[in-house]
C-alpha positions as CSV (number, residue, x, y, z in Angstrom):
1,T,-0.1,-18.7,-62.7
2,T,-0.5,-20.8,-59.3
3,V,0.9,-18.3,-57.3
4,A,-0.1,-15.2,-56.7
5,S,0.6,-12.1,-54.1
6,T,-2.0,-11.0,-51.9
7,Q,-1.6,-8.8,-49.3
8,G,2.2,-8.8,-49.7
9,R,2.7,-12.7,-49.2
10,E,3.5,-15.3,-52.2
11,I,0.0,-18.0,-51.9
12,D,1.0,-20.8,-54.1
13,W,-2.3,-21.4,-54.7
14,R,-2.1,-25.6,-55.0
15,T,-1.6,-25.6,-51.5
16,T,-3.8,-23.4,-49.9
17,P,-7.0,-24.2,-48.6
18,L,-9.6,-24.4,-51.1
19,T,-11.6,-21.9,-48.8
20,E,-8.9,-19.4,-49.3
21,L,-8.9,-19.9,-53.1
22,V,-12.1,-19.6,-53.2
23,D,-12.3,-16.3,-51.6
24,Y,-9.8,-14.9,-53.6
25,I,-11.8,-15.6,-56.8
26,I,-14.4,-13.5,-55.4
27,D,-12.8,-10.6,-54.0
28,T,-10.6,-10.0,-56.8
29,H,-12.1,-11.7,-60.1
30,H,-15.8,-11.5,-59.1
31,A,-15.3,-8.1,-57.7
32,F,-13.9,-7.1,-61.1
33,L,-16.3,-8.1,-63.4
34,N,-19.3,-7.3,-61.4
35,R,-17.4,-3.8,-61.7
36,E,-16.5,-3.7,-65.0
37,L,-19.0,-5.4,-66.7
38,P,-21.5,-2.7,-66.6
39,I,-18.7,0.0,-67.6
40,L,-18.2,-2.1,-70.7
41,S,-21.7,-2.7,-71.4
42,E,-21.9,1.6,-71.6
43,L,-19.0,1.3,-73.6
44,T,-19.6,-0.7,-76.4
45,A,-22.7,0.8,-76.6
46,T,-21.2,4.2,-77.0
47,I,-18.7,3.3,-79.7
48,L,-20.9,1.5,-81.6
49,R,-23.0,4.2,-81.7
50,G,-20.2,6.8,-82.7
51,H,-18.1,4.3,-85.0
52,G,-20.4,1.4,-86.1
53,A,-21.1,3.5,-89.7
54,K,-17.6,3.1,-90.3
55,H,-16.6,0.2,-88.1
56,E,-19.1,-2.4,-88.7
57,E,-17.2,-5.0,-86.7
58,L,-18.5,-3.1,-83.6
59,R,-21.9,-4.5,-83.6
60,Q,-20.6,-7.9,-83.7
61,V,-18.4,-6.4,-81.0
62,H,-21.6,-5.3,-78.8
63,K,-23.2,-8.2,-79.6
64,L,-20.6,-10.4,-78.2
65,F,-19.8,-8.7,-75.6
66,H,-23.3,-8.7,-74.3
67,N,-23.4,-12.8,-74.9
68,L,-20.3,-12.8,-72.6
69,K,-21.9,-10.3,-69.9
70,S,-25.1,-12.4,-69.5
71,A,-23.4,-16.1,-69.3
72,L,-20.8,-14.5,-66.7
73,E,-23.4,-12.9,-64.4
74,A,-25.1,-16.1,-64.3
75,H,-22.3,-18.0,-63.9
76,L,-21.1,-15.3,-60.6
77,I,-24.5,-16.1,-59.1
78,D,-23.9,-20.0,-59.8
79,E,-20.3,-19.9,-58.3
80,E,-21.2,-17.6,-55.4
81,E,-24.6,-18.9,-54.6
82,V,-24.0,-22.6,-55.2
83,I,-20.8,-23.8,-55.7
84,F,-18.6,-22.0,-53.6
85,P,-20.7,-22.5,-50.6
86,L,-20.3,-26.1,-50.7
87,V,-16.7,-26.4,-50.7
88,K,-16.7,-24.0,-47.7
89,D,-19.3,-26.1,-46.1
90,Y,-16.9,-29.0,-47.1
91,E,-13.7,-27.7,-45.6
92,R,-15.6,-26.5,-42.6
93,E,-17.5,-29.5,-41.7
94,G,-16.3,-32.4,-43.5
95,S,-19.4,-32.6,-45.6
96,T,-19.0,-35.4,-48.1
97,I,-22.5,-34.8,-49.6
98,A,-21.4,-31.4,-50.1
99,L,-17.8,-32.7,-51.8
100,S,-19.8,-34.8,-53.7
101,K,-22.1,-32.1,-55.4
102,A,-19.5,-29.7,-55.8
103,V,-17.9,-32.3,-58.4
104,T,-20.6,-32.8,-59.8
105,I,-21.8,-29.1,-60.8
106,S,-18.1,-28.4,-61.2
107,Q,-18.4,-30.3,-64.6
108,E,-21.2,-27.7,-65.5
109,L,-19.0,-24.4,-64.4
110,E,-16.0,-26.0,-66.8
111,R,-18.5,-26.2,-69.9
112,E,-19.5,-22.3,-69.0
113,H,-15.6,-21.4,-68.7
114,D,-15.0,-22.9,-72.1
115,E,-18.5,-21.1,-73.7
116,A,-16.9,-18.1,-72.2
117,G,-13.1,-18.8,-74.0
118,E,-14.9,-19.3,-77.4
119,I,-16.1,-15.4,-77.0
120,I,-13.3,-14.4,-75.7
121,Q,-11.7,-15.3,-79.1
122,E,-14.0,-14.5,-81.2
123,L,-14.0,-11.1,-80.2
124,R,-10.1,-11.4,-80.4
125,E,-10.8,-12.5,-83.6
126,V,-13.4,-9.6,-84.4
127,T,-11.1,-7.0,-83.6
128,Q,-8.2,-8.0,-85.0
129,D,-6.4,-8.4,-81.6
130,Y,-7.6,-5.4,-80.4
131,A,-6.2,-3.1,-82.8
132,I,-7.3,0.4,-83.0
133,P,-8.2,1.9,-86.1
134,P,-6.0,5.6,-86.3
135,D,-9.8,7.4,-87.0
136,V,-11.4,6.9,-84.0
137,C,-12.0,8.3,-80.2
138,S,-10.0,7.7,-76.9
139,T,-13.3,5.8,-75.6
140,F,-12.9,3.4,-78.5
141,N,-9.1,3.1,-77.4
142,S,-10.4,2.8,-73.8
143,T,-12.7,0.2,-74.4
144,Y,-10.6,-1.8,-76.2
145,E,-8.1,-2.0,-73.5
146,R,-10.5,-2.7,-71.0
147,L,-11.9,-5.7,-72.9
148,V,-8.4,-7.2,-73.1
149,E,-7.9,-6.5,-69.2
150,L,-11.9,-8.3,-68.9
151,E,-10.0,-11.0,-71.4
152,N,-6.9,-11.3,-68.7
153,T,-8.8,-11.8,-65.8
154,L,-11.4,-14.1,-67.5
155,V,-8.0,-16.2,-68.2
156,H,-6.8,-16.3,-64.8
157,H,-9.8,-16.6,-63.1
158,I,-10.5,-19.9,-65.4
159,H,-7.0,-20.9,-64.7
160,L,-7.9,-21.3,-61.2
161,V,-11.0,-22.4,-61.2
162,D,-10.5,-25.2,-64.2
163,D,-6.8,-25.9,-63.4
164,I,-7.1,-25.6,-59.1
165,L,-10.0,-25.6,-57.5
166,L,-12.0,-28.2,-59.4
167,P,-9.0,-30.9,-59.6
168,G,-8.3,-30.1,-55.6
169,L,-12.2,-30.8,-55.4
170,Q,-11.5,-34.1,-57.4
171,E,-8.7,-35.1,-55.8
172,E,-10.5,-34.9,-52.2
173,L,-13.2,-37.0,-53.5
174,Q,-11.2,-39.3,-54.2
175,K,-9.4,-39.7,-51.1
176,V,-13.2,-39.7,-49.0
177,Q,-14.0,-42.6,-51.5
178,N,-11.1,-44.3,-50.9
179,Q,-11.3,-44.2,-47.3
180,N,-14.4,-45.1,-47.3
181,L,-13.3,-48.3,-49.2
182,H,-10.7,-49.3,-46.2
């Protein structure tokens, strides 16, 4: 959603400074991913070892998850070390160069988000919407629940970045370019 409740207050991300949105993304989504990805890595390996003989789809779950994990780890670094500092530089100093770079680089972020979305969709298909077979242990169940939580977090993250942050940056760049014309 475009509105979130954080620290007891409602925030409409469409009207919030971009730096505040960036901080929220790092503190919420990135923190979740940094904590959850290693846990899910272990869990997907555990259920593959324990149930792979009877549930062949787990090989694909393991492979897809690790492809996603690898892509997300690089993506988080790109956001935290490249894009988000440019956004903060622009808002702090009014740097048109930082804004222009952020807009240019953001196209790659959108592509990466699309790729992550495709992997999430494949995971959902392979797991038949995370259906829990009757003959599995609680670790299997927990793994699928965590994969659903991962999916929900990623969908929200992609929405905030692709539908609010990046259009906000593009709008700011358009304003700056229009001001320079007059």
